[in-house]
Each structure stands twice: as C-alpha cells, then as structure tokens.
C-alpha positions as CSV (number, residue, x, y, z in Angstrom):
1,M,36.6,64.5,-34.6
2,T,39.8,64.8,-31.6
3,V,42.3,67.1,-33.2
4,R,45.6,66.8,-30.8
5,P,46.4,70.4,-28.2
6,L,49.6,70.4,-29.6
7,I,48.1,70.9,-34.0
8,L,45.2,73.3,-32.4
9,F,48.5,75.3,-30.6
10,L,50.4,75.2,-34.4
11,L,46.8,76.4,-36.2
12,V,45.4,79.0,-34.0
13,L,46.2,82.6,-33.5
14,P,43.7,84.3,-31.3
15,G,41.5,86.6,-32.4
16,L,40.8,84.5,-35.9
17,L,39.9,81.0,-35.2
18,P,38.4,79.9,-31.7
19,A,40.1,76.0,-30.9
20,G,36.3,74.0,-31.3
21,S,36.2,75.1,-34.7
22,I,39.3,72.7,-36.5
23,S,38.2,69.8,-38.5
24,H,40.8,66.9,-40.1
25,A,42.3,68.4,-43.4
26,A,41.5,65.2,-44.9
27,D,38.0,65.8,-44.7
28,R,38.0,69.0,-46.5
29,P,38.1,69.8,-50.3
30,N,40.5,71.6,-52.2
31,I,38.8,75.6,-53.1
32,I,39.7,77.2,-56.3
33,L,37.6,80.4,-56.8
34,L,38.1,82.7,-60.7
35,M,36.4,85.5,-61.4
36,G,36.2,87.1,-64.7
37,D,36.6,91.1,-64.7
38,D,33.9,92.7,-66.3
39,H,32.4,89.4,-67.4
40,G,28.8,90.5,-67.6
41,W,25.5,87.4,-66.7
42,D,24.5,87.2,-70.1
43,E,27.6,86.7,-71.6
44,A,28.0,82.8,-71.7
45,G,26.5,79.9,-73.8
46,Y,24.7,78.4,-71.1
47,N,22.5,81.9,-70.2
48,G,21.5,82.0,-74.2
49,H,24.6,84.3,-76.0
50,P,24.0,84.1,-79.4
51,H,27.7,84.8,-80.1
52,L,30.1,83.6,-77.8
53,H,32.0,80.3,-77.5
54,T,32.1,79.1,-74.0
55,P,32.2,75.4,-73.7
56,V,34.0,75.0,-70.6
57,L,31.5,77.2,-68.6
58,D,28.6,75.3,-70.3
59,E,29.7,72.2,-69.4
60,M,30.4,73.6,-65.6
61,A,26.8,74.5,-65.5
62,A,25.4,71.3,-67.1
63,A,26.8,69.5,-64.4
64,G,27.3,71.4,-61.7
65,L,24.9,74.0,-59.3
66,K,24.6,77.4,-61.3
67,L,23.5,80.2,-59.5
68,N,21.0,81.8,-61.8
69,R,20.7,84.7,-59.8
70,F,24.1,85.0,-58.7
71,Y,25.0,88.8,-58.1
72,S,28.8,91.0,-57.8
73,A,28.1,93.2,-54.4
74,H,29.0,96.2,-56.4
75,P,29.1,97.0,-59.4
76,S,32.9,97.5,-59.8
77,C,35.7,95.5,-59.6
78,S,37.6,96.4,-56.5
79,P,34.4,96.6,-53.8
80,T,33.2,93.3,-55.6
81,R,36.7,91.9,-54.4
82,A,36.8,92.9,-50.9
83,S,33.3,91.4,-50.5
84,V,34.4,87.9,-51.9
85,M,37.9,88.3,-49.2
86,T,35.7,89.0,-46.6
87,G,32.4,88.5,-46.6
88,R,31.3,91.8,-45.8
89,H,29.8,94.8,-47.8
90,P,32.7,97.2,-49.3
91,N,32.3,100.4,-47.5
92,R,32.1,98.9,-43.9
93,C,36.3,98.7,-44.9
94,G,36.5,102.1,-46.9
95,T,36.8,100.1,-50.3
96,F,34.0,102.1,-52.2
97,A,35.6,102.2,-55.9
98,P,37.5,101.0,-58.3
99,N,41.6,102.2,-56.3
100,W,39.9,102.7,-53.0
101,S,42.3,100.0,-50.8
102,T,40.8,97.7,-48.5
103,R,42.1,97.8,-44.4
104,P,44.8,95.6,-43.1
105,E,42.9,94.6,-39.7
106,E,40.5,92.8,-42.4
107,I,39.8,89.2,-41.8
108,T,40.2,88.1,-45.3
109,I,39.3,84.1,-46.3
110,A,43.1,83.7,-46.9
111,R,44.1,83.6,-43.4
112,L,41.6,81.7,-42.3
113,L,41.8,79.0,-44.1
114,S,45.6,79.2,-43.8
115,Q,44.9,79.0,-40.5
116,A,43.4,76.1,-40.6
117,G,46.2,74.4,-42.5
118,Y,45.7,75.0,-46.1
119,R,48.4,76.3,-48.4
120,C,46.6,79.7,-50.0
121,G,48.0,81.6,-53.4
122,H,46.9,84.3,-55.1
123,F,47.6,85.0,-59.4
124,G,46.0,87.8,-61.4
125,K,44.4,91.2,-60.5
126,W,44.1,91.8,-56.8
127,H,43.3,95.2,-56.6
128,L,42.8,95.4,-53.4
129,G,45.9,97.1,-52.8
130,P,49.2,97.5,-54.2
131,V,51.1,93.8,-54.6
132,K,54.7,94.9,-53.8
133,A,55.9,93.5,-50.7
134,D,56.3,95.8,-48.3
135,S,52.8,97.1,-48.8
136,P,50.0,95.9,-45.8
137,I,47.3,94.9,-47.8
138,S,49.0,92.6,-50.4
139,P,47.9,89.5,-51.4
140,G,51.1,88.1,-48.5
141,A,50.0,90.4,-46.3
142,M,46.5,89.6,-46.8
143,G,46.9,85.8,-45.6
144,F,48.1,83.8,-49.2
145,D,51.2,82.0,-48.9
146,E,51.9,82.5,-52.5
147,W,51.2,85.0,-55.7
148,L,52.0,86.5,-58.8
149,A,49.5,89.6,-59.1
150,H,49.3,92.8,-60.4
151,D,47.6,95.7,-59.6
152,N,44.7,96.4,-61.6
153,F,44.1,94.9,-65.1
154,F,46.6,93.4,-68.1
155,E,46.5,92.3,-70.9
156,L,48.6,90.5,-73.7
157,N,52.0,89.5,-72.1
158,P,51.4,91.0,-68.8
159,Q,53.5,92.5,-66.3
160,F,53.5,90.6,-62.7
161,S,54.8,90.9,-59.6
162,R,55.7,87.3,-58.3
163,N,55.7,87.4,-53.8
164,G,55.8,90.9,-53.8
165,G,59.0,91.7,-56.6
166,P,59.3,94.0,-58.9
167,P,57.4,93.5,-62.0
168,E,58.1,90.8,-64.8
169,Q,57.1,90.5,-68.3
170,F,55.2,87.4,-68.5
171,E,54.7,86.4,-72.7
172,G,51.5,85.2,-73.8
173,E,47.5,84.7,-72.9
174,S,47.4,86.5,-70.1
175,S,44.4,83.6,-69.0
176,E,46.6,80.6,-69.9
177,I,49.6,82.5,-68.0
178,L,47.4,82.2,-64.7
179,I,46.3,78.9,-65.3
180,E,49.6,77.5,-65.8
181,E,51.2,79.0,-62.7
182,A,48.2,78.2,-60.5
183,I,48.6,74.9,-61.9
184,R,52.6,74.8,-60.4
185,F,51.4,76.0,-57.0
186,I,48.4,73.3,-56.7
187,E,50.9,70.6,-57.9
188,K,53.0,72.0,-54.8
189,S,50.8,72.0,-52.3
190,A,49.0,68.6,-53.4
191,G,52.9,67.1,-52.9
192,S,53.1,69.0,-49.3
193,G,49.8,67.2,-47.7
194,K,47.8,70.2,-46.9
195,P,44.5,71.2,-49.2
196,F,44.7,74.4,-51.3
197,F,42.9,77.1,-51.3
198,T,43.4,79.0,-54.6
199,V,42.7,82.0,-56.0
200,V,42.2,83.2,-60.0
201,W,41.9,86.6,-60.9
202,Y,41.7,86.9,-64.3
203,G,42.6,89.8,-66.3
204,S,39.7,89.4,-68.6
205,P,37.9,90.6,-70.0
206,H,38.4,93.9,-69.2
207,E,39.0,96.6,-71.5
208,P,40.7,97.4,-73.6
209,Y,40.8,94.0,-76.0
210,S,43.2,92.2,-77.4
211,G,43.4,88.3,-77.8
212,L,45.0,85.4,-79.5
213,E,44.3,84.9,-83.9
214,K,42.9,81.5,-83.3
215,D,39.7,83.2,-80.8
216,L,39.2,86.1,-82.9
217,A,38.9,84.0,-86.1
218,L,35.7,82.6,-83.8
219,Y,34.1,86.0,-84.4
220,D,34.5,87.1,-88.0
221,D,30.9,86.6,-88.8
222,L,29.4,89.1,-86.1
223,P,26.6,91.1,-87.2
224,E,27.6,93.5,-90.0
225,E,24.8,95.9,-87.7
226,Y,27.8,95.9,-84.6
227,A,29.5,98.0,-87.2
228,D,27.5,101.1,-87.3
229,T,28.1,101.8,-83.6
230,M,31.2,103.5,-82.2
231,V,32.3,103.2,-78.7
232,R,34.6,104.4,-76.3
233,L,37.7,102.7,-74.7
234,T,41.3,102.3,-74.0
235,S,43.3,102.3,-77.1
236,N,46.4,99.7,-77.0
237,E,48.8,101.9,-78.6
238,T,48.5,105.5,-77.1
239,G,46.4,103.8,-73.4
240,R,44.2,107.1,-73.7
241,P,40.5,106.9,-74.7
242,T,39.9,106.8,-78.1
243,Q,36.5,105.4,-80.5
244,R,35.9,102.1,-82.3
245,P,33.4,99.8,-84.5
246,L,31.1,98.2,-81.9
247,R,31.9,94.7,-84.6
248,D,35.7,95.1,-83.8
249,V,35.3,95.9,-80.1
250,L,33.2,92.8,-79.0
251,R,35.0,90.4,-82.0
252,E,38.0,91.6,-79.0
253,R,36.2,91.1,-75.6
254,Y,34.4,87.7,-76.7
255,A,38.2,85.9,-78.3
256,E,39.1,87.4,-74.4
257,I,36.1,85.4,-73.0
258,T,36.9,82.3,-75.0
259,A,40.4,82.4,-74.3
260,M,39.6,82.2,-70.1
261,D,37.1,79.7,-70.9
262,R,39.3,77.5,-72.5
263,S,42.1,77.9,-69.8
264,I,39.4,77.2,-67.2
265,G,39.3,73.6,-69.5
266,R,43.2,73.2,-69.0
267,L,42.7,73.5,-65.0
268,R,39.4,71.2,-65.4
269,D,41.5,68.5,-66.8
270,W,44.7,68.6,-64.8
271,L,42.6,68.2,-61.8
272,S,41.3,65.4,-63.6
273,E,44.1,64.1,-64.2
274,Q,45.7,64.2,-60.9
275,G,42.9,62.9,-58.9
276,L,42.1,66.1,-57.7
277,R,39.1,67.0,-59.4
278,E,36.2,64.9,-57.5
279,N,37.2,67.1,-54.1
280,T,37.8,70.3,-55.4
281,L,35.4,72.9,-55.2
282,V,35.2,75.5,-58.0
283,W,33.7,78.4,-58.3
284,Y,33.2,80.9,-60.8
285,C,31.6,84.1,-60.9
286,G,32.1,87.7,-62.5
287,D,32.8,90.8,-60.6
288,N,30.3,93.5,-61.9
289,G,28.3,93.7,-65.1
290,T,29.0,94.0,-68.5
291,P,30.6,97.4,-69.6
292,G,28.9,99.8,-72.0
293,D,31.2,99.0,-75.0
294,G,30.0,95.6,-74.5
295,I,26.4,95.1,-73.7
296,V,24.7,94.4,-76.9
297,T,22.5,91.5,-75.7
298,S,21.5,91.4,-72.3
299,P,17.9,91.0,-71.6
300,F,18.5,93.1,-68.0
301,R,18.1,97.4,-67.6
302,G,21.5,98.9,-66.9
303,K,25.3,98.1,-67.6
304,K,28.4,98.4,-65.1
305,G,28.4,101.5,-63.1
306,N,24.5,101.4,-61.7
307,M,22.6,99.8,-58.9
308,Y,20.0,98.2,-62.0
309,E,20.3,94.1,-62.2
310,G,22.3,94.5,-65.8
311,G,25.5,96.5,-63.5
312,L,24.9,93.4,-61.1
313,R,23.8,90.3,-61.7
314,V,27.0,87.7,-62.9
315,P,27.7,84.3,-63.9
316,G,27.9,82.2,-61.4
317,L,28.8,78.1,-61.0
318,I,30.3,76.2,-58.4
319,E,31.1,72.4,-59.2
320,W,32.6,70.2,-57.0
321,P,31.6,66.3,-57.4
322,A,32.0,64.5,-54.6
323,K,29.1,67.2,-53.0
324,I,27.0,68.5,-56.2
325,T,26.5,65.0,-57.8
326,E,23.5,66.2,-60.5
327,P,23.4,69.4,-62.2
328,M,21.4,72.3,-60.2
329,T,19.7,75.3,-60.9
330,S,19.3,77.8,-58.1
331,D,17.2,80.7,-58.2
332,V,17.5,82.4,-54.4
333,H,18.9,85.5,-54.1
334,T,22.9,84.7,-54.1
335,V,25.8,87.7,-53.6
336,T,29.5,87.6,-53.5
337,S,29.7,88.2,-49.8
338,D,28.3,85.1,-49.1
339,M,32.3,83.2,-50.4
340,L,33.4,83.5,-47.0
341,P,31.0,82.5,-44.8
342,T,30.4,79.3,-47.7
343,L,33.5,77.9,-47.4
344,C,34.0,78.3,-43.3
345,D,30.7,76.6,-43.0
346,I,33.0,74.0,-45.5
347,V,35.8,73.8,-43.7
348,G,34.6,73.8,-39.9
349,V,35.5,77.0,-39.2
350,D,34.5,79.4,-37.5
351,V,33.2,82.7,-39.5
352,P,35.0,86.7,-37.8
353,Q,33.1,88.0,-35.1
354,R,31.7,91.1,-36.9
355,P,29.4,92.1,-39.0
356,L,29.0,89.3,-42.2
357,D,27.0,90.7,-45.0
358,G,27.0,87.5,-46.8
359,I,24.9,84.5,-45.4
360,G,26.4,80.1,-45.7
361,L,25.6,78.6,-48.9
362,L,25.8,75.4,-47.9
363,P,22.1,74.4,-47.4
364,L,22.0,75.4,-50.7
365,I,24.5,73.1,-52.0
366,E,23.1,70.7,-50.2
367,G,19.9,70.9,-51.9
368,K,17.7,72.6,-48.6
369,M,17.4,75.9,-49.5
370,T,14.8,77.1,-51.4
371,E,14.6,81.1,-50.4
372,R,17.1,83.5,-49.2
373,P,16.2,84.3,-45.3
374,E,17.4,88.1,-45.2
375,P,18.2,90.2,-48.0
376,I,21.2,91.1,-49.7
377,F,22.4,95.5,-49.4
378,F,24.2,97.5,-52.1
379,W,25.1,100.8,-52.2
380,S,27.2,102.7,-54.3
381,Y,28.3,105.5,-51.9
382,N,29.8,108.8,-52.5
383,T,33.0,109.1,-52.4
384,R,33.1,113.1,-53.3
385,G,34.7,114.8,-50.2
386,E,35.8,111.6,-48.9
387,A,39.1,112.5,-48.7
388,R,39.0,116.5,-47.2
389,G,40.4,116.9,-43.9
390,R,41.0,113.3,-43.3
391,E,43.9,111.2,-42.4
392,P,45.0,108.5,-45.1
393,Y,44.4,104.9,-43.4
394,I,47.7,103.7,-44.7
395,A,50.8,105.5,-45.5
396,P,50.5,107.7,-49.4
397,P,53.9,105.3,-50.3
398,L,53.0,102.4,-49.3
399,Q,49.5,102.8,-51.5
400,Q,51.7,103.4,-54.9
401,G,51.5,100.5,-57.1
402,T,54.3,99.3,-59.3
403,T,52.4,97.1,-61.5
404,P,52.0,98.4,-64.8
405,L,49.2,97.8,-67.4
406,V,47.7,99.9,-71.2
407,K,45.4,102.0,-69.9
408,L,46.8,105.5,-68.4
409,M,45.8,107.5,-65.5
410,G,46.6,110.9,-66.0
411,N,50.3,110.3,-67.3
412,I,51.2,106.7,-65.4
413,A,50.4,103.4,-66.7
414,T,50.5,102.2,-62.9
415,R,47.6,102.5,-59.9
416,N,47.5,104.1,-56.8
417,F,45.2,103.4,-53.9
418,S,43.6,105.5,-51.1
419,N,41.3,105.1,-47.9
420,Y,41.0,107.4,-44.8
421,R,40.0,107.3,-41.4
422,H,36.6,107.9,-40.6
423,P,36.0,108.3,-37.3
424,E,32.4,110.1,-37.5
425,I,29.3,109.1,-39.5
426,A,27.9,112.1,-40.8
427,E,23.9,112.4,-42.9
428,S,25.7,113.1,-45.6
429,D,27.2,109.8,-45.4
430,Y,24.1,108.1,-46.5
431,N,23.9,109.5,-49.6
432,G,24.6,107.8,-52.9
433,T,22.5,105.4,-54.4
434,R,21.5,102.1,-52.3
435,V,19.7,99.0,-52.9
436,M,17.6,96.5,-50.8
437,L,17.1,93.0,-52.5
438,G,14.4,90.5,-51.0
439,N,13.1,87.2,-51.9
440,R,10.5,89.5,-54.6
441,Y,11.4,93.3,-54.2
442,K,13.9,95.3,-55.3
443,L,13.8,98.8,-53.9
444,I,16.5,101.3,-55.1
445,V,17.3,104.8,-53.4
446,H,19.0,106.2,-56.0
447,N,21.5,109.7,-54.7
448,N,19.4,112.3,-56.1
449,G,16.5,110.8,-54.0
450,K,13.9,109.3,-56.1
451,I,13.1,105.8,-55.2
452,E,12.0,102.6,-57.3
453,L,10.4,99.5,-56.6
454,F,10.6,96.7,-58.8
455,D,8.7,93.0,-58.5
456,I,12.6,91.2,-59.8
457,V,11.2,88.1,-60.1
458,A,8.6,88.9,-61.7
459,D,10.3,91.7,-64.0
460,P,13.9,91.5,-63.6
461,A,14.0,93.2,-66.4
462,E,12.8,96.9,-64.1
463,K,10.3,97.8,-66.4
464,T,7.5,98.6,-64.2
465,D,8.2,101.1,-61.4
466,L,5.8,100.2,-58.4
467,A,6.9,102.5,-55.5
468,E,3.7,104.7,-56.2
469,D,1.4,101.1,-55.6
470,N,3.1,99.8,-53.0
471,P,3.9,102.5,-50.7
472,E,4.1,100.5,-47.7
473,V,6.2,98.1,-49.1
474,A,9.1,100.8,-50.3
475,E,8.7,102.6,-46.6
476,A,9.6,99.4,-44.8
477,M,12.2,98.3,-46.9
478,Q,13.6,101.9,-46.5
479,Q,14.0,101.3,-42.8
480,Q,15.9,98.0,-43.5
481,L,18.1,99.6,-45.8
482,R,18.5,102.6,-43.4
483,D,19.2,100.6,-40.6
484,W,21.9,98.7,-42.2
485,Q,23.6,101.7,-43.9
486,H,24.3,102.6,-40.0
487,S,25.7,99.1,-39.0
488,V,28.0,99.9,-42.2
489,L,28.9,103.4,-41.1
490,T,29.7,101.9,-37.5
491,S,32.5,100.1,-39.3
492,L,33.5,102.3,-41.3
493,T,34.4,104.3,-38.1
494,G,36.7,101.3,-37.1
495,A,34.6,99.6,-34.7
496,D,35.0,96.6,-35.3
497,Y,38.7,96.9,-35.5
C-alpha cells in the first residue's frame, strides 16, 4: 500500500521507524495490554483453580488464544515490565530487580506505535522509574501520550499521578478505577480517528490485600485447614511486615483477582457496545509467578522470585475476534519479551535494530507455529556490589518517586529507583541464577554453580533432575547460555545506544 511522502515525514523519526515500514492505520487493530501484578499461572478458573471466580478470563480462554506455556521474562515485576516495553531481556538495560529503572535510550513499543500513528495511554503500575513529569523514564518520556500511573503498586483508594502531576487520591476499587480511565482515553482516541494502544497494569493481586465486601463474600467458605498456616506479608494498618492466617489472606487475594477479572469484563462489554471489539487485540498476562503468601494450589515447583516454573509461568491470553475466529490453545513456549516483536509484526513496523530476546508470534496466532524457533533465556542478575564505585545512569533526584503506597520501604511510603553505568564486563558479572528453556529441556544454573536439567514437557513439575544422565545436553545448553549472557552484558555496557 502506498503512503504519501508527507505522511511519512510526519510519522517517522530517524533511528526508530524505517520509512517503508508503515502501513495504513485503517488496516491496523487497536491494542490493549493488560497485566496482573503477581498473578500466577494457576490462579484462574480456566486453569482448574478450585476456589477462584474468574468468569471473564475463563471466557477469554474459551474464545481466544490460550497460551498455555506463557512465561514472564523474570520472576519479579520491574524486569518483566521492561521486557514488555522493549522486547529485550531486562538485564540489557540494567532493570535487574524491583526498583531498578529502565534507561532513557530504550526503544519502547509505545514509541514505535506512537510514531506509527497510534494514540498511546498507560494506566496503573509503571515501576520502570518515577512517573513524575521531569523523569526521563516516565510513561510520557517513554512514548505514551497520556498516563495515570503509580511508581509501584497500590490498593483500594489509590493515589495516581496524572500525566506526571502531583499524586491525587481516587476513591474506589483500583482495578475499576483504571478501566474507567482507560475507557475515557479510548473513547477520545476513537473520536480522533487514530488507532489506540492502551496499557493497563493492575496493582492487583499484589500484597497487602484488600477487597470489596461483595468480592470477599465469594470466598467465605475457603477450606478451614488454610487457617492453620500463618503467612508473612504487609500490614494494611502499619505498612510493615505482619503474620496472618493464610485463609484470611487468600480470601482477600482472591477478592482482588475477581475484581480485576470483573474490570476486564467491563472493558470488553464497552468495546462491544462501541463497535470496537472486533478489531481490538486484548492481551492479558501476569508479571511473575504467585508469591509465597498465595501459592497453595499450583501444580508447579517454586514461586515468585525463583526460576522454577512456579516463579515464571503466568496466565497468557490473546483475544482478537477479527483474526482469532476459533478457540485456540498453544503449548509453544512464549514469553513477555515476545510482545513487542509480535505487535510490530501485526502493525507493520520494523523492530528496533538492536538485540532483542523476543520473537514475533504472528505465525502462532495464524496457527502456523507449532514449535518455538529459538530458546528463551532467563537470568536473575546478582546485584550485590553493582552500585559500588559506579556512576548513576540517571541523576538520583530524577529517580525519586512521588506516589505513596501502603508498604513502607525503610520509613518512607514512596519508591526510589536505581540504574548504574556498567562500562566494562567482568567475569563476576556472569553470576546469578540463569536459565535456558528449549522446546524440550530446561537448564537451570544456580548462583552457587549447581546445575539442574529438566524435561519440561514430560515433567512440568520439575521433579526429576536429568543433568547427570544427560551431560552432553547440559554442556551444550550451558555454552549457549554463556554466549547469550555475553550478548546481554554487551548491551548493559551501553553498546546498543
């Protein structure tokens, strides 16, 4: 399709979108990315959860594309969010762990889609740096036209910053608040004649937990044996650690998930009423596995924070009625880093010319991909000593957050971020637990050097370590993993910029 040169001149900025990569906006879907906070794979009715009520996610799974083996790029939140925005492993830009920021030079999916004519809005948790106006890594600085966002997570009656302004308190259930704000943005975008790209990153079901009475009431009959276990989490009253019966905690956690599910239903219904749902791609996922205070029914080993399946496997659902006309279930390994290249393929823009760790899933959506063409790598970078003697990548005052939350860090209710220049690669940089996930085997190299190998297809619960019986497989995978780590560390030095 021919695009007039004047339009190209207006839409393309040097270094991001090649001129030949833009197709006509009318051919493109609207795009909505939804992400639950600490929402693990099993915590949905469609995956057989014995207690949870998630009718909307269940309906999406029944009607759209269910990514049965979908992974977060990291077993914690900030790094996974960096992978969504960039299509890259978060260690490439120093987003090693929660409260480690991204870098201004990263090319985000919002920047790419904005230049391609989309209106881009972000709502909810950001956690890639401060959301204030002067932050060089706020949603606005990273490509979003509008944002109502929080530096970290939030509960009932949350405080958000609108377009970088001072925090404002919003009364109500946070998932419902975010969806109403997103709807207002979409309505305005649709009126402008432009396609929209809308990101809703929920604060639920991250602890500390709370819920509306109507949602809590659904879980009054949880098994009594849960009351015999005490779990550690944050107190809503003090913002500091406390211990509470697991049964009470799960009641609140499940109420948050149900409210989040209901808000997605509100969004889908509104899209239908406006005639927008047919050509709107909605992609839901979690940002890491279930934490220890909520993981009671998972069939997997591990939890949030580690590299076993329980820390990495998350819900993954894509609904796009115009393209996905029949229910589909895929067991192909997919990951949050795949989001950027997939959306680029769908929209018709070139991916950034720098190392990516995700692949385009359009062939999978079209029913043509039955096996992943390349492995997925994971890596929990060892941040001990990372700040010692290194120059901050962003001036510390610009890394100070403003939006308060219940959970205190030290004695403050806001979050500050870190990122450091890393000009040279040292042998110690290769440490930290790292993983190579192939189509059959999963290799885990722990920080202490211990190696584990699992047949992840036959043994998704990771009960049988095959490393001693398959030394050649383990050795070959170790070498591939080491080569990939070198590529990541090269990016960390700033070589891609």
